[in-house]
DRENGUDREN-188778 format. One record per residue (C-alpha): residue number from 1; x, y, z. Coordinates in steps of 0.5 Angstrom, whole numbers. Layout:
<lomar resi="NUM" px="X" py="Y" pz="Z"/>
...
This chain:
<lomar resi="1" px="47" py="40" pz="-41"/>
<lomar resi="2" px="43" py="40" pz="-33"/>
<lomar resi="3" px="42" py="35" pz="-28"/>
<lomar resi="4" px="35" py="34" pz="-30"/>
<lomar resi="5" px="37" py="32" pz="-37"/>
<lomar resi="6" px="42" py="27" pz="-34"/>
<lomar resi="7" px="37" py="25" pz="-29"/>
<lomar resi="8" px="31" py="23" pz="-35"/>
<lomar resi="9" px="36" py="19" pz="-39"/>
<lomar resi="10" px="38" py="15" pz="-34"/>
<lomar resi="11" px="32" py="14" pz="-31"/>
<lomar resi="12" px="28" py="12" pz="-38"/>
<lomar resi="13" px="34" py="7" pz="-39"/>
<lomar resi="14" px="33" py="3" pz="-33"/>
<lomar resi="15" px="26" py="3" pz="-34"/>
<lomar resi="16" px="25" py="2" pz="-40"/>
<lomar resi="17" px="18" py="5" pz="-42"/>
<lomar resi="18" px="17" py="13" pz="-42"/>
<lomar resi="19" px="11" py="13" pz="-38"/>
<lomar resi="20" px="14" py="9" pz="-33"/>
<lomar resi="21" px="20" py="14" pz="-32"/>
<lomar resi="22" px="16" py="20" pz="-32"/>
<lomar resi="23" px="11" py="17" pz="-25"/>
<lomar resi="24" px="17" py="15" pz="-22"/>
<lomar resi="25" px="20" py="23" pz="-23"/>
<lomar resi="26" px="14" py="26" pz="-22"/>
<lomar resi="27" px="14" py="29" pz="-29"/>
<lomar resi="28" px="9" py="28" pz="-35"/>
<lomar resi="29" px="11" py="24" pz="-41"/>
<lomar resi="30" px="11" py="30" pz="-44"/>
<lomar resi="31" px="15" py="34" pz="-40"/>
<lomar resi="32" px="20" py="28" pz="-40"/>
<lomar resi="33" px="20" py="28" pz="-48"/>
<lomar resi="34" px="23" py="35" pz="-48"/>
<lomar resi="35" px="28" py="34" pz="-43"/>
<lomar resi="36" px="30" py="28" pz="-47"/>
<lomar resi="37" px="30" py="32" pz="-53"/>
<lomar resi="38" px="34" py="37" pz="-50"/>
<lomar resi="39" px="40" py="33" pz="-48"/>
<lomar resi="40" px="40" py="29" pz="-55"/>
<lomar resi="41" px="40" py="36" pz="-59"/>
<lomar resi="42" px="46" py="39" pz="-55"/>
<lomar resi="43" px="50" py="32" pz="-55"/>
<lomar resi="44" px="48" py="32" pz="-63"/>
<lomar resi="45" px="45" py="24" pz="-63"/>
<lomar resi="46" px="39" py="20" pz="-62"/>
<lomar resi="47" px="40" py="17" pz="-55"/>
<lomar resi="48" px="34" py="13" pz="-55"/>
<lomar resi="49" px="29" py="10" pz="-60"/>
<lomar resi="50" px="22" py="8" pz="-58"/>
<lomar resi="51" px="20" py="1" pz="-61"/>
<lomar resi="52" px="13" py="-2" pz="-59"/>
<lomar resi="53" px="16" py="-6" pz="-52"/>
<lomar resi="54" px="19" py="1" pz="-50"/>
<lomar resi="55" px="25" py="5" pz="-50"/>
<lomar resi="56" px="31" py="2" pz="-53"/>
<lomar resi="57" px="38" py="5" pz="-52"/>
<lomar resi="58" px="42" py="6" pz="-59"/>
<lomar resi="59" px="49" py="5" pz="-59"/>
<lomar resi="60" px="51" py="12" pz="-58"/>
<lomar resi="61" px="47" py="12" pz="-51"/>
<lomar resi="62" px="49" py="5" pz="-49"/>
<lomar resi="63" px="57" py="9" pz="-49"/>
<lomar resi="64" px="54" py="15" pz="-46"/>
<lomar resi="65" px="50" py="12" pz="-40"/>
<lomar resi="66" px="55" py="10" pz="-36"/>
<lomar resi="67" px="59" py="17" pz="-35"/>
<lomar resi="68" px="52" py="19" pz="-34"/>
<lomar resi="69" px="51" py="16" pz="-28"/>
<lomar resi="70" px="59" py="18" pz="-26"/>
<lomar resi="71" px="57" py="25" pz="-27"/>
<lomar resi="72" px="51" py="25" pz="-23"/>
<lomar resi="73" px="54" py="21" pz="-18"/>
<lomar resi="74" px="60" py="27" pz="-18"/>
<lomar resi="75" px="55" py="32" pz="-17"/>
<lomar resi="76" px="52" py="27" pz="-12"/>
<lomar resi="77" px="59" py="28" pz="-8"/>
<lomar resi="78" px="60" py="35" pz="-9"/>
<lomar resi="79" px="52" py="36" pz="-6"/>
<lomar resi="80" px="54" py="32" pz="-1"/>
<lomar resi="81" px="61" py="35" pz="1"/>
<lomar resi="82" px="57" py="43" pz="1"/>
<lomar resi="83" px="52" py="40" pz="6"/>
<lomar resi="84" px="58" py="38" pz="11"/>
<lomar resi="85" px="60" py="45" pz="10"/>
<lomar resi="86" px="53" py="48" pz="12"/>
<lomar resi="87" px="52" py="43" pz="16"/>
<lomar resi="88" px="45" py="42" pz="15"/>
<lomar resi="89" px="42" py="36" pz="11"/>
<lomar resi="90" px="37" py="38" pz="6"/>
<lomar resi="91" px="35" py="36" pz="-1"/>
<lomar resi="92" px="32" py="30" pz="-4"/>
<lomar resi="93" px="33" py="22" pz="-1"/>
<lomar resi="94" px="30" py="16" pz="-6"/>
<lomar resi="95" px="28" py="10" pz="-1"/>
<lomar resi="96" px="26" py="4" pz="-3"/>
<lomar resi="97" px="22" py="-1" pz="2"/>
<lomar resi="98" px="18" py="-7" pz="2"/>
<lomar resi="99" px="12" py="-6" pz="1"/>
<lomar resi="100" px="10" py="-9" pz="9"/>
<lomar resi="101" px="16" py="-5" pz="12"/>
<lomar resi="102" px="12" py="2" pz="8"/>
<lomar resi="103" px="5" py="0" pz="10"/>
<lomar resi="104" px="6" py="-2" pz="18"/>
<lomar resi="105" px="14" py="1" pz="20"/>
<lomar resi="106" px="16" py="7" pz="17"/>
<lomar resi="107" px="10" py="11" pz="19"/>
<lomar resi="108" px="14" py="10" pz="25"/>
<lomar resi="109" px="19" py="14" pz="24"/>
<lomar resi="110" px="18" py="17" pz="17"/>
<lomar resi="111" px="14" py="23" pz="20"/>
<lomar resi="112" px="19" py="23" pz="26"/>
<lomar resi="113" px="25" py="25" pz="21"/>
<lomar resi="114" px="21" py="30" pz="18"/>
<lomar resi="115" px="20" py="33" pz="24"/>
<lomar resi="116" px="28" py="33" pz="26"/>
<lomar resi="117" px="30" py="34" pz="19"/>
<lomar resi="118" px="25" py="39" pz="15"/>
<lomar resi="119" px="29" py="41" pz="9"/>
<lomar resi="120" px="30" py="33" pz="6"/>
<lomar resi="121" px="25" py="31" pz="3"/>
<lomar resi="122" px="24" py="23" pz="3"/>
<lomar resi="123" px="23" py="20" pz="-4"/>
<lomar resi="124" px="19" py="13" pz="-2"/>
<lomar resi="125" px="18" py="7" pz="-7"/>
<lomar resi="126" px="16" py="0" pz="-6"/>
<lomar resi="127" px="17" py="-7" pz="-9"/>
<lomar resi="128" px="19" py="-13" pz="-9"/>
<lomar resi="129" px="27" py="-15" pz="-5"/>
<lomar resi="130" px="31" py="-17" pz="-13"/>
<lomar resi="131" px="28" py="-10" pz="-16"/>
<lomar resi="132" px="30" py="-6" pz="-9"/>
<lomar resi="133" px="37" py="-9" pz="-10"/>
<lomar resi="134" px="38" py="-7" pz="-17"/>
<lomar resi="135" px="35" py="-1" pz="-16"/>
<lomar resi="136" px="41" py="1" pz="-11"/>
<lomar resi="137" px="46" py="-2" pz="-15"/>
<lomar resi="138" px="44" py="3" pz="-21"/>
<lomar resi="139" px="44" py="8" pz="-17"/>
<lomar resi="140" px="36" py="10" pz="-17"/>
<lomar resi="141" px="36" py="9" pz="-10"/>
<lomar resi="142" px="40" py="12" pz="-4"/>
<lomar resi="143" px="38" py="7" pz="0"/>
<lomar resi="144" px="33" py="1" pz="1"/>
<lomar resi="145" px="30" py="-3" pz="6"/>
<lomar resi="146" px="29" py="-11" pz="4"/>
<lomar resi="147" px="30" py="-18" pz="6"/>
<lomar resi="148" px="36" py="-21" pz="6"/>
<lomar resi="149" px="40" py="-24" pz="2"/>
<lomar resi="150" px="43" py="-19" pz="-2"/>
<lomar resi="151" px="46" py="-23" pz="-8"/>
<lomar resi="152" px="51" py="-16" pz="-10"/>
<lomar resi="153" px="57" py="-16" pz="-7"/>
<lomar resi="154" px="58" py="-9" pz="-8"/>
<lomar resi="155" px="52" py="-7" pz="-4"/>
<lomar resi="156" px="53" py="-5" pz="4"/>
<lomar resi="157" px="47" py="-8" pz="8"/>
<lomar resi="158" px="46" py="-7" pz="15"/>
<lomar resi="159" px="41" py="-12" pz="19"/>
<lomar resi="160" px="37" py="-9" pz="22"/>
<lomar resi="161" px="32" py="-14" pz="25"/>
<lomar resi="162" px="30" py="-22" pz="24"/>
<lomar resi="163" px="22" py="-24" pz="25"/>
<lomar resi="164" px="18" py="-31" pz="25"/>
<lomar resi="165" px="13" py="-32" pz="19"/>
<lomar resi="166" px="6" py="-33" pz="21"/>
<lomar resi="167" px="-1" py="-36" pz="19"/>
<lomar resi="168" px="-6" py="-30" pz="19"/>
<lomar resi="169" px="-13" py="-32" pz="17"/>
<lomar resi="170" px="-20" py="-29" pz="17"/>
<lomar resi="171" px="-24" py="-27" pz="24"/>
<lomar resi="172" px="-27" py="-33" pz="26"/>
<lomar resi="173" px="-23" py="-38" pz="22"/>
<lomar resi="174" px="-23" py="-46" pz="24"/>
<lomar resi="175" px="-15" py="-45" pz="26"/>
<lomar resi="176" px="-16" py="-40" pz="31"/>
<lomar resi="177" px="-20" py="-45" pz="36"/>
<lomar resi="178" px="-13" py="-49" pz="36"/>
<lomar resi="179" px="-9" py="-49" pz="42"/>
<lomar resi="180" px="-3" py="-51" pz="40"/>
<lomar resi="181" px="1" py="-48" pz="34"/>
<lomar resi="182" px="1" py="-51" pz="28"/>
<lomar resi="183" px="5" py="-53" pz="23"/>
<lomar resi="184" px="6" py="-52" pz="16"/>
<lomar resi="185" px="5" py="-59" pz="14"/>
<lomar resi="186" px="-3" py="-59" pz="18"/>
<lomar resi="187" px="-5" py="-53" pz="13"/>
<lomar resi="188" px="-3" py="-55" pz="6"/>
<lomar resi="189" px="-9" py="-56" pz="4"/>
<lomar resi="190" px="-13" py="-50" pz="6"/>
<lomar resi="191" px="-14" py="-45" pz="0"/>
<lomar resi="192" px="-8" py="-39" pz="0"/>
<lomar resi="193" px="-7" py="-32" pz="-2"/>
<lomar resi="194" px="0" py="-31" pz="-4"/>
<lomar resi="195" px="6" py="-27" pz="-6"/>
<lomar resi="196" px="11" py="-31" pz="-11"/>
<lomar resi="197" px="18" py="-29" pz="-9"/>
<lomar resi="198" px="17" py="-29" pz="-1"/>
<lomar resi="199" px="21" py="-34" pz="3"/>
<lomar resi="200" px="14" py="-36" pz="6"/>
<lomar resi="201" px="11" py="-38" pz="-1"/>
<lomar resi="202" px="17" py="-41" pz="-3"/>
<lomar resi="203" px="17" py="-46" pz="4"/>
<lomar resi="204" px="9" py="-48" pz="2"/>
<lomar resi="205" px="12" py="-50" pz="-5"/>
<lomar resi="206" px="17" py="-54" pz="-2"/>
<lomar resi="207" px="12" py="-57" pz="4"/>
<lomar resi="208" px="6" py="-59" pz="-2"/>
<lomar resi="209" px="11" py="-62" pz="-7"/>
<lomar resi="210" px="14" py="-67" pz="-1"/>
<lomar resi="211" px="7" py="-69" pz="1"/>
<lomar resi="212" px="4" py="-70" pz="-6"/>
<lomar resi="213" px="0" py="-64" pz="-6"/>
<lomar resi="214" px="-2" py="-58" pz="-11"/>
<lomar resi="215" px="-2" py="-52" pz="-7"/>
<lomar resi="216" px="-9" py="-48" pz="-7"/>
<lomar resi="217" px="-8" py="-42" pz="-9"/>
<lomar resi="218" px="-13" py="-37" pz="-10"/>
<lomar resi="219" px="-10" py="-31" pz="-11"/>
<lomar resi="220" px="-3" py="-29" pz="-13"/>
<lomar resi="221" px="-1" py="-21" pz="-11"/>
<lomar resi="222" px="5" py="-17" pz="-11"/>
<lomar resi="223" px="2" py="-13" pz="-6"/>
<lomar resi="224" px="3" py="-14" pz="2"/>
<lomar resi="225" px="-4" py="-10" pz="3"/>
<lomar resi="226" px="-8" py="-13" pz="-2"/>
<lomar resi="227" px="-6" py="-20" pz="1"/>
<lomar resi="228" px="-8" py="-18" pz="8"/>
<lomar resi="229" px="-14" py="-15" pz="5"/>
<lomar resi="230" px="-16" py="-22" pz="1"/>
<lomar resi="231" px="-15" py="-26" pz="8"/>
<lomar resi="232" px="-20" py="-21" pz="12"/>
<lomar resi="233" px="-25" py="-22" pz="7"/>
<lomar resi="234" px="-25" py="-30" pz="7"/>
<lomar resi="235" px="-21" py="-31" pz="0"/>
<lomar resi="236" px="-16" py="-35" pz="4"/>
<lomar resi="237" px="-10" py="-35" pz="9"/>
<lomar resi="238" px="-3" py="-33" pz="8"/>
<lomar resi="239" px="3" py="-33" pz="11"/>
<lomar resi="240" px="5" py="-26" pz="14"/>
<lomar resi="241" px="11" py="-23" pz="18"/>
<lomar resi="242" px="11" py="-21" pz="25"/>
<lomar resi="243" px="11" py="-14" pz="24"/>
<lomar resi="244" px="5" py="-14" pz="19"/>
<lomar resi="245" px="2" py="-19" pz="24"/>
<lomar resi="246" px="3" py="-14" pz="30"/>
<lomar resi="247" px="-4" py="-10" pz="31"/>
<lomar resi="248" px="-8" py="-16" pz="27"/>
<lomar resi="249" px="-13" py="-15" pz="33"/>
<lomar resi="250" px="-15" py="-8" pz="30"/>
<lomar resi="251" px="-15" py="-11" pz="23"/>
<lomar resi="252" px="-21" py="-16" pz="20"/>
<lomar resi="253" px="-16" py="-22" pz="21"/>
<lomar resi="254" px="-14" py="-27" pz="26"/>
<lomar resi="255" px="-7" py="-30" pz="27"/>
<lomar resi="256" px="-4" py="-37" pz="28"/>
<lomar resi="257" px="3" py="-38" pz="31"/>
<lomar resi="258" px="6" py="-44" pz="27"/>
<lomar resi="259" px="11" py="-48" pz="31"/>
<lomar resi="260" px="18" py="-48" pz="31"/>
<lomar resi="261" px="20" py="-49" pz="23"/>
<lomar resi="262" px="26" py="-44" pz="22"/>
<lomar resi="263" px="21" py="-40" pz="17"/>
<lomar resi="264" px="24" py="-33" pz="18"/>
<lomar resi="265" px="26" py="-27" pz="15"/>
<lomar resi="266" px="32" py="-23" pz="16"/>
<lomar resi="267" px="31" py="-15" pz="14"/>
<lomar resi="268" px="37" py="-10" pz="12"/>
<lomar resi="269" px="38" py="-3" pz="10"/>
<lomar resi="270" px="42" py="-3" pz="5"/>
<lomar resi="271" px="46" py="2" pz="0"/>
<lomar resi="272" px="52" py="2" pz="-5"/>
<lomar resi="273" px="58" py="5" pz="1"/>
<lomar resi="274" px="58" py="12" pz="6"/>
<lomar resi="275" px="62" py="15" pz="-1"/>
<lomar resi="276" px="56" py="15" pz="-5"/>
<lomar resi="277" px="51" py="18" pz="0"/>
<lomar resi="278" px="49" py="24" pz="1"/>
<lomar resi="279" px="49" py="28" pz="9"/>
<lomar resi="280" px="41" py="28" pz="8"/>
<lomar resi="281" px="41" py="20" pz="6"/>
<lomar resi="282" px="46" py="19" pz="11"/>
<lomar resi="283" px="42" py="22" pz="17"/>
<lomar resi="284" px="36" py="18" pz="15"/>
<lomar resi="285" px="39" py="12" pz="15"/>
<lomar resi="286" px="42" py="13" pz="22"/>
<lomar resi="287" px="35" py="15" pz="24"/>
<lomar resi="288" px="33" py="9" pz="21"/>
<lomar resi="289" px="37" py="4" pz="25"/>
<lomar resi="290" px="37" py="8" pz="31"/>
<lomar resi="291" px="29" py="9" pz="30"/>
<lomar resi="292" px="28" py="0" pz="29"/>
<lomar resi="293" px="33" py="-1" pz="35"/>
<lomar resi="294" px="29" py="4" pz="40"/>
<lomar resi="295" px="23" py="-1" pz="38"/>
<lomar resi="296" px="21" py="-7" pz="42"/>
<lomar resi="297" px="23" py="-14" pz="41"/>
<lomar resi="298" px="24" py="-18" pz="36"/>
<lomar resi="299" px="25" py="-11" pz="32"/>
<lomar resi="300" px="30" py="-7" pz="37"/>
<lomar resi="301" px="30" py="-9" pz="44"/>
<lomar resi="302" px="37" py="-5" pz="44"/>
<lomar resi="303" px="40" py="-10" pz="40"/>
<lomar resi="304" px="45" py="-9" pz="35"/>
<lomar resi="305" px="44" py="-15" pz="30"/>
<lomar resi="306" px="47" py="-16" pz="24"/>
<lomar resi="307" px="53" py="-14" pz="20"/>
<lomar resi="308" px="56" py="-6" pz="23"/>
<lomar resi="309" px="55" py="-1" pz="18"/>
<lomar resi="310" px="60" py="-2" pz="12"/>
<lomar resi="311" px="61" py="-9" pz="12"/>
<lomar resi="312" px="59" py="-11" pz="4"/>
<lomar resi="313" px="55" py="-17" pz="3"/>
<lomar resi="314" px="59" py="-23" pz="1"/>
């Protein structure tokens, strides 16, 4: 029984589909199937059954799943101990992140980390906050950068920064001619491009409901880059975090500030606890925290905001 076989089984159990699991692991579907078949042959029982709706665990698979997870956790802990002895962090680290953070922050951090720790291989995946939280809880991700709140009490979160939301509008939009910040109530009848689960979208929906207005949504997406590009092409306006708006002058959209409305997002670094982190994951976590602190406000500016490392979110 190999680490690769256990990892293949856990990934399929988590994703529910062989195609998605194979893509996450960087394998072909046939290669993933061979890993699963070898594991089942060694155990002498079927662990998974393919159905039109995806891969389903058998009773044996359900019983084996927690043991497989504990085995991989034990291997990770053992690897971490050996890394401490060698003094050189190495190996893969799975980092999940929000789309905006992956596109607008990590390119300023990961290359510098790679130069300092050439034997560490970060694996980056982007998703929505709820999916990232579950990925950390299941052990599919070592670390995740996501927006608060974190709902699971068994995870550790360290707040990185807090930022306001702003209006992104097509270049030359009429709202750019306003001499003062606008309120959300002033723009509810505009045409919007939205990410459904974002806090800004929920605030927009609440404002529309309070005014008896149905929001005019031109497009929904789960990708911040797609949202930005649609704004640039004039499809509509969007609520975006300050991080995404900081280089708007070099992009094809303008930014309109909102009056003080409490529309903010808090971003945190989340993991399962120091005991679950390899030496490589701990170094990446520390590097991200220190890099953010070195940034100008509101991201850094020397602030030590939020819960200290090691504090569990309740």
